[in-house]
C-alpha positions as CSV (number, residue, x, y, z in Angstrom):
1,M,121.4,28.6,0.5
2,I,125.0,27.0,1.2
3,S,125.4,23.2,1.0
4,A,128.2,20.5,1.2
5,E,128.2,17.3,-0.5
6,N,130.9,14.8,0.7
7,L,133.2,17.6,1.0
8,A,136.8,16.9,2.1
9,M,140.4,18.1,1.8
10,A,143.6,16.4,2.2
11,F,147.0,17.9,2.3
12,G,149.4,15.0,1.0
13,P,148.8,11.9,3.3
14,R,146.8,13.9,6.0
15,Q,143.1,14.1,5.8
16,L,142.0,17.2,7.3
17,F,138.2,16.3,7.9
18,A,136.2,13.3,6.7
19,P,133.7,14.0,4.0
20,A,131.2,16.5,5.1
21,N,127.5,16.7,4.3
22,F,125.6,19.8,5.6
23,T,123.1,22.6,4.5
24,I,122.9,26.0,5.6
25,S,119.5,27.6,4.7
26,N,118.7,31.2,3.7
27,G,118.9,33.5,6.7
28,Q,120.5,31.2,9.1
29,R,123.5,32.6,11.2
30,V,126.0,29.8,11.6
31,A,129.1,29.6,13.9
32,L,131.9,27.2,12.5
33,V,134.0,26.3,15.7
34,G,136.8,24.1,16.3
35,P,140.4,24.0,17.7
36,N,143.3,25.9,15.5
37,G,144.3,23.6,12.6
38,A,141.0,21.8,12.5
39,G,140.3,23.0,9.1
40,K,137.8,26.0,9.6
41,S,139.5,28.4,7.2
42,T,140.1,25.7,4.8
43,L,136.1,25.1,4.9
44,L,135.5,28.5,4.3
45,Q,137.8,28.8,1.1
46,M,136.2,25.8,-0.3
47,I,132.9,27.3,0.2
48,A,134.1,30.5,-1.3
49,G,135.4,28.8,-4.3
50,L,139.0,29.8,-3.6
51,L,140.4,26.1,-3.1
52,T,139.5,22.9,-4.8
53,P,138.4,20.0,-2.4
54,S,139.9,16.8,-2.5
55,S,136.6,15.3,-3.2
56,G,133.0,16.5,-3.2
57,R,131.9,19.8,-3.7
58,A,130.4,23.0,-2.1
59,N,127.2,24.9,-3.5
60,V,126.0,28.4,-3.1
61,V,122.5,29.2,-4.5
62,G,120.5,32.1,-4.6
63,G,122.6,35.2,-4.6
64,E,126.3,36.9,-4.1
65,L,128.7,35.5,-1.5
66,A,131.2,37.6,0.0
67,Y,134.1,36.3,2.0
68,L,136.2,38.1,4.8
69,R,139.8,36.5,5.3
70,Q,142.0,37.0,8.0
71,E,144.2,39.1,5.7
72,S,143.1,42.4,4.6
73,D,142.3,42.7,0.6
74,I,142.2,46.5,-0.2
75,G,143.8,49.2,-2.3
76,L,146.2,51.1,-0.4
77,D,146.4,54.2,-2.9
78,L,142.7,54.9,-2.6
79,P,141.3,57.2,-0.1
80,L,139.0,55.3,2.3
81,R,135.7,56.9,0.9
82,E,136.8,55.9,-2.8
83,E,137.5,52.3,-1.5
84,M,134.3,52.0,0.3
85,W,132.6,52.9,-3.1
86,N,134.6,50.0,-4.7
87,A,132.6,47.7,-2.6
88,L,129.5,48.9,-5.2
89,P,131.1,48.4,-8.4
90,E,128.1,49.0,-10.5
91,A,126.8,51.9,-8.8
92,N,130.3,53.4,-8.3
93,A,130.7,53.3,-12.1
94,V,127.5,55.1,-12.7
95,R,128.5,57.6,-10.1
96,L,131.8,58.3,-11.7
97,R,130.1,58.6,-14.9
98,I,127.6,61.0,-13.6
99,A,130.5,63.2,-12.5
100,A,132.2,63.0,-15.8
101,I,129.0,64.0,-17.7
102,E,128.4,67.0,-15.2
103,N,132.1,68.1,-15.6
104,E,131.9,67.8,-19.4
105,M,128.5,70.0,-19.4
106,V,130.7,72.7,-18.1
107,T,133.5,72.2,-20.3
108,N,131.6,71.4,-23.5
109,P,128.3,73.8,-23.3
110,E,127.5,73.1,-27.0
111,R,126.8,69.5,-26.1
112,V,124.4,70.3,-23.1
113,E,121.4,68.9,-24.6
114,E,122.8,65.6,-25.7
115,L,124.4,65.1,-22.2
116,S,121.5,66.2,-20.4
117,T,119.6,63.2,-21.8
118,E,122.5,60.8,-21.0
119,L,122.6,62.3,-17.4
120,D,119.0,61.6,-17.0
121,R,119.7,58.1,-18.1
122,A,122.7,57.7,-15.6
123,Q,120.5,59.1,-12.8
124,D,117.9,56.8,-13.2
125,R,120.2,53.9,-13.3
126,F,121.9,55.2,-10.1
127,R,118.4,55.1,-8.4
128,I,117.9,51.7,-9.5
129,L,121.1,50.3,-8.2
130,G,120.3,52.0,-4.7
131,G,123.1,54.7,-5.4
132,Q,121.4,57.1,-3.3
133,R,121.7,54.9,-0.1
134,A,125.3,54.1,-0.6
135,E,126.6,57.2,1.0
136,P,124.4,57.0,4.4
137,D,125.4,53.3,4.3
138,I,129.0,53.8,3.9
139,S,128.8,56.6,6.8
140,R,126.9,54.1,9.2
141,V,129.1,51.2,8.6
142,T,132.5,53.3,8.8
143,E,131.6,55.1,12.0
144,G,130.2,51.8,13.7
145,L,133.5,50.3,12.8
146,G,135.2,53.2,14.6
147,F,136.5,55.4,11.7
148,S,136.1,59.1,12.0
149,K,135.0,61.7,9.2
150,Q,138.4,62.8,8.8
151,D,139.6,59.3,8.2
152,M,137.3,59.0,5.1
153,D,139.8,61.2,3.2
154,K,143.1,59.2,4.2
155,L,144.6,56.9,1.9
156,C,144.1,53.2,2.8
157,G,147.7,52.8,2.9
158,E,148.1,55.2,5.8
159,F,146.0,52.8,8.1
160,S,147.6,50.1,10.5
161,G,147.0,46.2,9.7
162,G,144.2,46.2,12.3
163,W,142.3,49.1,10.5
164,R,142.8,47.7,7.1
165,M,141.1,44.5,8.4
166,R,138.3,47.0,9.2
167,I,138.1,48.2,5.9
168,S,137.8,44.7,4.4
169,L,134.9,44.1,6.7
170,A,133.3,47.4,6.2
171,K,133.3,46.9,2.3
172,I,131.6,43.8,2.7
173,L,128.9,44.9,5.1
174,V,128.2,47.9,2.9
175,R,127.8,45.8,-0.2
176,R,125.3,43.4,1.9
177,P,125.8,40.1,0.0
178,E,123.0,37.4,0.2
179,H,125.8,34.9,1.8
180,L,128.7,36.2,4.1
181,L,131.6,34.0,5.2
182,L,133.6,36.0,8.2
183,D,137.1,34.5,9.4
184,E,137.9,36.2,12.6
185,P,136.2,39.5,11.9
186,T,136.4,40.4,15.7
187,N,140.3,40.1,16.0
188,H,141.0,43.5,15.7
189,L,138.0,45.5,17.1
190,D,137.8,47.2,20.3
191,R,134.8,47.0,22.5
192,D,132.7,49.7,20.9
193,A,133.3,48.3,17.3
194,R,132.6,44.7,18.5
195,H,129.5,45.8,20.0
196,W,128.4,47.5,16.9
197,L,129.2,44.6,14.7
198,Q,127.5,42.3,17.1
199,G,124.2,44.2,16.5
200,E,124.8,44.6,12.8
201,L,125.2,40.8,12.2
202,S,122.3,39.6,14.7
203,E,120.1,41.4,12.3
204,Y,121.9,40.3,8.9
205,P,119.0,39.3,6.6
206,G,121.3,37.1,4.6
207,T,123.0,34.0,5.5
208,L,126.0,34.1,7.6
209,V,129.2,31.7,8.5
210,I,131.6,33.1,11.0
211,V,134.8,32.0,12.7
212,T,135.7,33.6,16.0
213,H,136.9,32.4,19.3
214,D,134.8,35.1,21.1
215,G,132.2,32.9,22.6
216,S,130.1,35.7,24.1
217,F,129.7,37.4,20.6
218,L,128.6,34.3,19.3
219,D,125.8,33.8,21.7
220,R,124.5,37.0,20.6
221,V,124.8,36.6,16.8
222,V,124.2,32.8,15.7
223,N,121.5,30.5,15.8
224,R,123.4,27.2,14.8
225,V,127.0,25.9,15.1
226,L,129.0,23.6,12.9
227,S,131.8,21.9,14.9
228,I,134.6,20.2,13.5
229,E,135.3,17.7,16.2
230,H,138.2,15.0,15.6
231,G,137.9,15.2,11.7
232,R,134.1,15.3,11.5
233,V,131.7,18.2,10.8
234,V,129.0,18.1,13.5
235,P,125.7,20.2,13.5
236,Y,124.3,21.9,16.5
237,A,121.0,24.0,17.0
238,G,121.3,27.2,19.1
239,N,123.8,29.6,20.2
240,Y,127.4,29.0,21.3
241,S,126.3,28.3,24.9
242,Q,123.7,25.9,24.0
243,F,126.2,24.0,21.6
244,L,128.6,23.6,24.7
245,D,125.9,22.4,26.9
246,E,124.7,19.8,24.2
247,R,128.2,18.6,23.2
248,A,128.9,18.1,26.9
249,E,125.8,16.2,27.3
250,N,126.4,14.0,24.2
251,E,130.2,13.4,25.3
252,E,128.7,12.3,28.6
253,R,126.2,9.7,27.0
254,Q,129.0,8.5,24.6
255,M,131.3,7.9,27.4
256,N,128.5,6.0,29.5
257,A,127.6,3.9,26.5
258,S,131.3,3.2,25.8
259,E,131.8,2.0,29.4
260,R,128.8,-0.1,29.2
261,Q,130.0,-1.7,26.0
262,S,133.3,-2.3,27.4
263,R,132.0,-4.2,30.8
264,Q,129.8,-6.2,28.4
265,I,132.5,-7.1,26.0
266,A,135.1,-7.9,29.0
267,Q,132.0,-10.2,30.4
268,T,131.7,-11.8,27.1
269,E,135.6,-12.4,26.8
270,R,135.6,-13.9,30.1
271,F,132.9,-16.4,29.3
272,I,134.8,-17.1,26.2
273,E,138.1,-18.0,27.7
274,R,136.7,-19.9,30.7
275,F,134.4,-22.3,28.3
276,R,136.6,-22.3,25.3
277,S,138.0,-25.8,25.8
278,K,134.6,-27.2,26.9
279,A,132.8,-29.1,24.4
280,T,129.5,-28.9,25.9
281,K,130.0,-25.1,25.8
282,A,131.4,-25.2,22.1
283,R,128.1,-23.7,20.5
284,Q,127.7,-20.9,23.2
285,V,131.2,-20.0,22.9
286,Q,131.2,-19.7,18.9
287,S,127.9,-17.7,19.0
288,R,129.6,-15.1,21.4
289,I,132.6,-15.1,19.2
290,K,130.6,-14.0,16.4
291,M,128.6,-11.7,18.4
292,L,131.8,-9.7,19.2
293,E,133.0,-9.8,15.6
294,K,129.8,-7.9,14.9
295,I,130.0,-5.3,17.6
296,E,130.3,-1.9,16.3
297,R,132.7,-0.4,19.2
298,I,131.7,2.9,20.7
299,D,134.8,5.1,21.2
300,R,135.6,7.2,24.2
301,P,135.0,10.9,23.6
302,Q,138.2,12.5,22.8
303,S,139.3,15.5,24.4
304,V,140.5,18.5,22.9
305,T,144.4,18.5,23.0
306,A,145.5,21.4,24.9
307,T,148.8,23.4,24.8
308,N,151.0,23.0,27.9
309,F,153.3,25.9,28.6
310,R,154.6,27.8,31.3
311,I,156.6,31.0,31.1
312,R,159.4,31.8,33.6
313,S,161.5,34.9,33.8
314,T,165.2,34.9,33.3
315,G,167.3,36.9,35.9
316,R,166.0,39.4,38.7
317,V,165.6,42.8,37.5
318,E,165.8,45.9,39.6
319,R,163.1,47.4,41.6
320,V,162.1,50.0,39.0
321,V,162.0,48.2,35.6
322,V,161.1,51.3,33.1
323,E,160.7,54.8,33.6
324,V,159.0,57.0,30.9
325,G,159.3,60.8,30.9
326,S,157.8,63.6,29.2
327,L,157.2,61.0,26.3
328,G,155.5,62.5,23.1
329,H,155.4,61.2,19.4
330,E,154.0,62.5,16.2
331,W,153.2,60.8,13.0
332,E,153.1,62.7,9.9
333,G,152.6,65.8,11.8
334,A,149.8,64.5,13.9
335,P,150.4,63.8,17.6
336,V,150.0,60.0,18.7
337,L,151.4,60.4,22.2
338,L,151.1,63.5,24.4
339,D,153.5,64.0,27.5
340,V,153.5,60.4,28.7
341,A,154.9,59.7,32.2
342,L,155.0,56.2,33.2
343,E,156.8,54.1,35.8
344,V,156.5,50.3,36.1
345,E,158.1,48.2,39.0
346,R,159.3,44.5,39.1
347,G,156.4,42.1,39.0
348,Q,153.7,44.4,38.0
349,K,151.1,43.3,35.5
350,V,150.1,46.5,33.4
351,A,147.1,46.5,31.2
352,L,146.9,49.2,28.4
353,V,143.2,49.8,27.5
354,G,141.4,52.2,25.3
355,P,140.0,52.6,21.8
356,N,142.1,51.5,18.7
357,G,144.2,54.5,17.5
358,G,144.6,55.9,20.8
359,G,148.3,55.2,21.1
360,K,148.6,51.8,22.7
361,S,150.5,50.0,20.0
362,T,152.8,53.2,19.4
363,L,153.8,53.4,22.9
364,L,154.7,49.5,23.1
365,R,156.9,49.9,19.9
366,I,158.6,52.8,21.6
367,L,159.2,50.7,24.7
368,A,160.5,48.1,22.7
369,G,163.0,50.2,20.8
370,E,161.3,49.8,17.4
371,V,160.1,53.4,17.4
372,E,162.2,56.5,18.3
373,P,160.0,58.9,20.0
374,T,159.6,62.6,18.9
375,E,160.4,63.6,22.5
376,G,160.9,62.4,25.9
377,K,162.9,59.2,27.2
378,V,162.6,55.9,28.0
379,R,165.0,54.4,30.7
380,W,165.1,50.7,31.2
381,A,166.8,49.0,34.1
382,E,170.2,47.6,33.4
383,R,169.1,43.9,33.9
384,A,165.8,44.1,32.0
385,R,165.5,41.6,29.2
386,V,162.8,42.7,27.1
387,G,160.7,40.4,25.0
388,Y,158.1,42.2,22.4
389,Y,155.1,40.3,20.9
390,A,153.8,42.5,18.2
391,Q,149.8,42.3,17.5
392,H,150.8,41.0,14.0
393,Q,153.7,39.1,15.0
394,D,152.5,36.0,12.9
395,E,153.0,38.3,9.7
396,S,156.9,38.3,10.6
397,L,157.3,34.5,10.0
398,D,159.0,33.2,7.2
399,R,156.2,31.2,4.7
400,R,159.1,29.4,3.3
401,E,160.8,28.0,6.5
402,T,159.6,25.0,8.2
403,V,158.0,25.2,11.7
404,L,161.2,24.0,13.5
405,G,163.3,26.2,11.3
406,E,161.5,29.3,12.2
407,V,161.7,28.5,16.1
408,R,165.4,27.6,15.5
409,K,166.2,31.1,14.6
410,A,165.2,32.5,18.1
411,A,166.6,29.6,20.0
412,G,170.3,30.4,20.0
413,K,172.3,27.2,20.5
414,Q,169.4,25.1,22.0
415,P,169.3,21.7,20.5
416,D,166.7,20.5,18.2
417,G,165.4,18.1,20.9
418,T,164.6,20.9,23.2
419,L,163.2,23.1,20.4
420,R,160.7,19.9,19.4
421,G,159.9,19.7,23.2
422,V,158.7,23.3,23.2
423,L,156.7,23.0,20.0
424,G,155.1,19.7,21.3
425,R,153.6,21.7,24.2
426,F,152.2,24.2,21.2
427,L,150.6,21.2,19.7
428,F,153.2,20.7,16.9
429,S,154.2,17.1,17.3
430,A,156.0,14.4,15.3
431,D,156.0,15.5,11.6
432,D,154.2,18.7,12.2
433,V,157.6,20.3,12.9
434,F,158.6,20.0,9.3
435,K,155.5,21.5,7.8
436,S,156.2,25.0,5.9
437,V,154.8,28.1,7.6
438,A,152.9,28.5,4.6
439,M,150.7,25.4,5.3
440,L,149.5,26.5,8.7
441,S,146.3,28.1,9.4
442,G,146.0,31.7,11.0
443,G,145.6,30.1,14.5
444,E,148.8,27.7,13.9
445,K,150.8,30.7,12.7
446,S,149.7,32.5,16.1
447,R,150.9,29.4,18.0
448,L,154.2,29.4,16.1
449,A,155.0,33.0,16.7
450,L,154.1,32.6,20.4
451,A,156.3,29.5,20.7
452,K,159.1,31.5,18.9
453,F,158.6,34.4,21.0
454,L,158.4,32.7,24.4
455,I,161.5,30.5,24.0
456,E,163.5,33.6,24.1
457,P,165.1,34.5,27.7
458,N,163.4,37.5,29.2
459,N,162.1,39.0,32.4
460,V,159.9,41.6,30.7
461,L,157.0,40.9,28.6
462,L,155.8,43.7,26.1
463,L,152.6,42.2,24.5
464,D,150.1,43.7,22.0
465,E,146.7,41.8,21.7
466,P,148.6,38.3,22.5
467,T,145.3,36.5,22.5
468,N,144.2,37.3,18.8
469,H,143.8,34.4,16.8
470,L,144.0,32.0,19.6
471,D,141.4,29.3,19.9
472,A,139.5,29.0,23.4
473,V,141.9,26.4,24.8
474,T,145.2,27.9,23.6
475,R,143.9,31.3,25.1
476,D,143.1,29.7,28.4
477,E,146.6,28.2,28.6
478,L,148.2,31.5,27.7
479,L,146.2,33.5,30.3
480,S,147.2,30.9,33.0
481,A,150.7,31.3,32.0
482,L,150.7,34.9,32.1
483,D,149.0,34.9,35.6
484,E,151.6,32.7,37.0
485,Y,154.7,34.8,35.2
486,D,156.9,36.1,37.7
487,G,158.2,38.7,35.7
488,T,157.0,42.1,34.5
489,I,154.2,42.6,32.0
490,I,153.0,45.5,29.9
491,C,150.1,44.4,27.7
492,A,147.9,46.2,25.2
493,S,144.4,44.1,25.2
494,H,140.9,44.2,24.7
495,D,140.4,40.7,26.3
496,P,138.5,41.2,29.3
497,A,140.3,38.4,31.3
498,I,143.7,40.1,30.9
499,V,142.2,43.4,32.1
500,D,139.9,42.0,35.0
501,E,141.8,39.0,36.1
502,I,145.5,39.1,35.4
503,A,146.3,43.0,35.6
504,T,147.6,44.6,38.7
505,H,147.7,48.1,37.1
506,V,145.2,49.5,34.4
507,Y,146.1,52.5,32.3
508,G,143.6,54.0,30.1
509,V,145.2,55.2,26.7
510,E,143.2,57.6,24.7
511,S,143.8,60.3,22.3
512,G,147.5,60.1,22.9
513,E,147.1,60.5,26.7
514,V,148.1,57.8,29.6
515,A,146.4,57.8,32.9
516,L,146.2,55.3,35.6
517,A,142.9,54.0,35.8
518,E,143.0,51.3,38.7
519,V,145.5,49.6,41.0
520,R,144.6,46.1,42.4
521,V,146.6,44.7,45.3
């Protein structure tokens, strides 16, 4: 069971949310929702005991708790298989001891009898700890998350950032603690891995608290919602869609009640003003004045603040924007891209789809000039002005810099007034622009990285999973902006809205090969 008693957090004068009280019973699967910056990750960290609250406390009773952060936390110098065993420290220690005993029995035959006794005890202990089930569990989880059998012998440091997040997630799922906190577990997963995780979590026997902006995923996994709304933590029963319906009904009831009360107050105030100076009505006037003083005002529902930005291309580019011919690339001797041919014309919006590891990000990095291909050429039009948004763009932000200072680096000679206007459209208003990057939530960092990227003039956008980490409102605004963008887009994404609603051309990228899958007029 997880509970919060008057739990609150303040950063300086800013109160993140009012003292929260809630209980999550054993076996409940709870979605923690709210706009970026509302305090979702902060609340998870307080529950996990990694952050001391300003007041109140969080309690975890009845078992072990594991917490998946938005940043990977793995040993980079170990093979994947060994890192997975590290998720089971007791069983792993016995496993290693068994291997050491068996090796010593070969090298020291005179101690065989003594070592045999110790080996029997170790094997009994291994069985009690469930060690015999560990290898099948490791295989099931890693395969479900998209790792191949060959990947098991690769060093963790050889995997990209998104795959490292999968390793962190896999370790937690193999350990299967009684309480599980997951912060954005779906961000780096392709469709197949996301579908597998959905099934895994929907049958999870322990307590689950999950943060993700994927509403359809939540619909299939959770049976309760905690929503951070304007500084309050509000509980709802049911899945994500049921939460949206109930919240909308509550807001409509609150709006109607607020309007009724406003009419009653206005009527009472008119009576007071009309008869204030009449002695015969003095008692009634005073009665109504006291009544107004005692009324608890019903606030109108506050709408979720949305970003408000548009993207415009800078300068007209030639008809053929980029040509790619016979492009190939290897990484440490292994082929990543094979004989890629691609031509993109002005105004096209190209979606690159396919499983993680298929070569999408590598192709974008080559197009952006960040990686020199092993063979082949990339020819950009003379007037092409290319902007590149990497999958982990937020990781390039300087944690020591302020929000305004970070955007200023990309703005050239644009005045601070203009920059503050841009940041305001990304919900960084007033003193928020002076916050350090280190204080921002994962979603706020993504918004800042997006603002920094879009302030640069361009007529071609190279985008690698641009909707990752964005809340639903900001994601919708970005999708609308991309749909209306009058330049050229090449985007790798698992987001169905980009593929189905925005793309004019869809290319499948798998096993290093790129093939046109669909053209939409």
